[in-house]
N, C-alpha and C positions, 0 to 999 in steps of 0.2 A: 422530451417524451421518454417514458419508461421503456428501456430496451427489452424488458420482459413482457411488454404489452401483448395481450392476446388479440389476434386478428379474427374477424368474422366476415362471412360473405355480406351480411347485412346487419347494421345496428339500427334498431328502431328506437327513436327518442319519444317516449310517451307510452304509457301502458293502459290507455283507455280502450274503448271498443274499436276504434280505428287501428290503433297500434297493435293490439292483440290479434285482431282479425288478419292484418297483414302478416304478422309473425306466424300465425297458424298456417296460412297458405304457404309461406316460405319454408317453414319447418317440414310440412308435409311434402314439399318439393325437394327435401333432403339438403336444404341449405343450412349452413351454420348461422344461427340467428341469436342476437342478444337484444333483449328489451330492457331499456333503462327507464324506470318509472319513479317519478318524484312523489307519488302517493298523495296527490291532491286532486282527485276527480271532481269535475265541475258539478256533477249532480249528486254528490255525497249527501247533502241535506234532505234530498227527496226520499219519501218512503218507498217509492217504486218507480221503475222505468217502464214507460208504456209504449204501445204500438210496435212492440218487438214480437212478431208473430211466433206463437208458441211459448213465449216467456212474458206475456203482458203482466205488468205489476211486479216483476222480479226486483228485489232490493238491489240497488246499483252496486253495492260492494260485493254482494253474492255473485252477481253477473261477472264482475271482474275477477273474483277468486276462481270461478269456474273456467274463465278464459285462460288465466295463468296456468291452471292445472292442465288444460288441453295443450297449450303451447309446450310446456315442459315434458308432457307425455310423448311428444314427437321429437324430443331432443333439443328444443329451443331452451334458451336460458333467460331468466328474468332476474334483474338485480334492482335494489332500491338505490336511488340517488338522483341527483339533478345534473343534467348535462349543461355546462355553461358555454361551451364553444366547440366548433368543429372547423377544421381547415383541410384543404386539399393537399395531398402529398405530391411532390414532384414526380414520383414514379407511378402515380395513379392511386386512386382510393382516397380515404379520408382518415384523419386522426380526430378522435373524439375525446374531449376532456371533461371529467366530472368535477363537481364542486369540491370534493375531497382530494383532488389531485390525481385520482385514478385515470388512466388513459386506455383507450381501446382503438383498434384499427378496424376499418370497414371498407369493403369494395364499393358498397352502395349504402345510402342513408334513406330511411323513411322517417319523416318528422311528423309526429301526431300530437303536438303539445297543447292543442286546444285553445281555449280563450278564457278570459276573465270577465265576469259580469260586473260591471261598474254600476252600482245601485244608486238611486236617488238618495240624497242625504236628508232623510226624514227619520227621526227616532222611531225605532221599532221595525223598520223595513229590513235591515240586515239580519236582525234576530229571528225574524219569521220567514226569511227567504227559503224557498223550496218547500214550504209547508202551507202557510196561509197567504204568503206573498208570492205571486206567480207571474209568469209572462206568456207562457205558451198554452193556449186552450187545448191543443191536441195532446199535450203532455199531461195536463191536469184538469181539463174542463169537466170530465165525467165525475171526478172526485168532489167537485164543488157544485154540482148541478143543483138547481132549485134553491140555492142559498143566496143570501144578500151579498152581491159582488160589487166592489167599488173599483173604478179605474182611475189611477192617478195620472193626470195629464202633465207631462213635462216636455212635450214636443208635438209636432203636427200629426203624429200617428195616433193620437189618443182617441179621436172620434172613430177611426177605423177599428181600434181595439174594442171600444165600447159596443159598436155594432156587431162585431164578431162574437164577443162573449155573450151577447144577448141570445145566441143560439142555445146556450146551456142554462140560462136562468131568465125569468121574466122580472127579476128584481136586480136591475143593474143601475148604478149611479156613476156619472162622470164627474169627478172632482177636478175643476179647472186648474187649481193649484198654480203652477208657474207656466202652464201650457198656453198656447194662443187661443184667442176667442174664436169659437166656431163661426163659420159663415152662416148666412141666412139659410142656405140650402142644407147645411149640416144640422142646424137647429131643427129644421123641418124633419130631417131623417131621424134624428134622435127622438123627437116628439112622437113621430109616427110609430116608433118601436117601443114607446113607453119608457125611455131611458131618462132618468132625472139628471139635470145638470146643476151642479152645486158650485156656487161662486165662492171665492175666498181661498186663501192659502192654507194648506194642511200643516198643523203644528206637530202632531205625533199620532202614533197608533195606540189604541187602547187594547189591553189584553186582560185575560183572566185565566189562570191555570195554564199559562203559556200559549194560549190560543187567542186569535184575533176576535175582538168583540165590537170594535168601532173605530171610526176615524174622527179625530178631534181637529176642528178648524181653529185657526188663530182667532183670539178674541180681541176686543178693543183694549185700550190702556187699563191695566189693573184688573182685567177680567178674563175668565176662562171662556174659551170658545165652545160652540155647540158641538156635540158628539153625534155623528151619524152612524147608526148600526151597520156593521159589515162583518161578514164571516170570511171573506177572501178579498184581497186587494191585488189588482193587476198593475204592474209597473212596466216600464220600458227601459231596461238596462242599456248601457253602452257596451257593445260586445268587442272587447279588445283582444286581439290575437296575442298569444304567448309565443313570440317569434324571435327571442334572443339568439337561439341557435342558428336559425336561418339568417338572421342579420349578420352573424359572424362569417357567413359564407357570401355575403353581399346581397342577400334577398331581404328587402325591407317590406314590412307590412304596409298596405295601402288603404286609404280611407274607403269605406263603402257607404253609399247613400240610399235612403228610402224616404219617400214623402218629402223630397227636396231638402233633406238634412242629413248630416253624417250620423250614422247609427253605430259605427264601429270600424274595425280594421281587419284585414285578412291578407294573406300572402297569395299571390297569383300562382295558379297551376293550370295545366290543361286537363282535359276530360279523363286522362289516365292517372292524374296526380303528379305528373312530371313538372318540375319547376324550371326556371330559367338557368339553373346550374346543372350541367350534365352530371348524372349519377345521384341526384337528390330528388326524392319524391316527397310530397306532403299529402295528408289526408285528414278528414274530420274537420272540426271547427276552426283549426288554424287557417284553413283555406276556404271554408264554407260556413258562414255565420249561422245559417238557418238549419244546418244538418242536425237531425235528431239522432238518438242512439243507434237505431237500425240503419239510418243513412250513413252515419260515420263508419259503422261496421262494414257496410257494403263498399264504401270508399276505400277502406283499408284493404279489403280483399282484392279489389281491382288493382290498387297500387302494388300490392304484393305480387300478384301474378305478372304485372308489367315489369317489375324489377327482375323477377326470375327469367322472363323472356329476354330482357336486356343482358343478363349475365350469360344466358345460353348463347346469344349471338356473339358475345365477346369470346367465349370459350371456343366456339366454332372457328372464329377468325384466327385465334391463336393456334388451334390444332392444324388448320390448313397451312398456316405459315411455317409451323414446325415440321410438317410433312413435305414441304417443298424442297 
């Protein structure tokens, strides 16, 4: 490690809403704080972040820019880079190494590296992700209200998705694609809510002017399949935690299940964000797959305050020992 390495009270790995909220709380508590941000926010493709009280619809990158300005305004530092590993020092604290070889020291770590959305491999899905291809109705439902909405079935959660999105539009179609056949009870529920069920595998998405216009089904040998009109398509990504830094400390991401199937991975932490490694906290999507922007920000604030409390307790113990 670099002998000229700068040490901080806290290094925050990840500069999204969770990381910046934690850094803001710690900077306001007069802690020396460094945020290392790889610059790949999960919600960058979205036009706006929603359900953030007072800031509903704010462009995600504008929200992060405002957060960085607030953190640095209280003395915190923000640098661009990707942390590749962290290790505990024998004398206490942690060494943090970046991809470019830069190293920093920290008494405590807050890891807020988020998750990656692993999308269904259907042509057009990745290109329209965050605009016309969606997964969260509370994030984007209002924006596609009353439009033709398709739900792409890739697992047992698809019927639940279709029934939920029906709240925002009366024109919802469930494309069975590679998902399981609904049960008789589920067929009855879908029919009662006027949700069309479309058999067959989806071949690709149809677009015009960069926007979704329809879903093309696979046709028979030598023929094109039918196109079903759609202005929005709901998918179910696999939510995979970005947990390399935590893994370097011995904290592996664990599978998370819903509807009887694995839907992603996350790193375990308690209600305060504390992980199984003393001195290491986690917040946001790396530990909570379902956290929205405002939830992640709240998690980061809570973790930051708990880290400060932990540092205070350590400083009190050292002060008492020195005075004895």
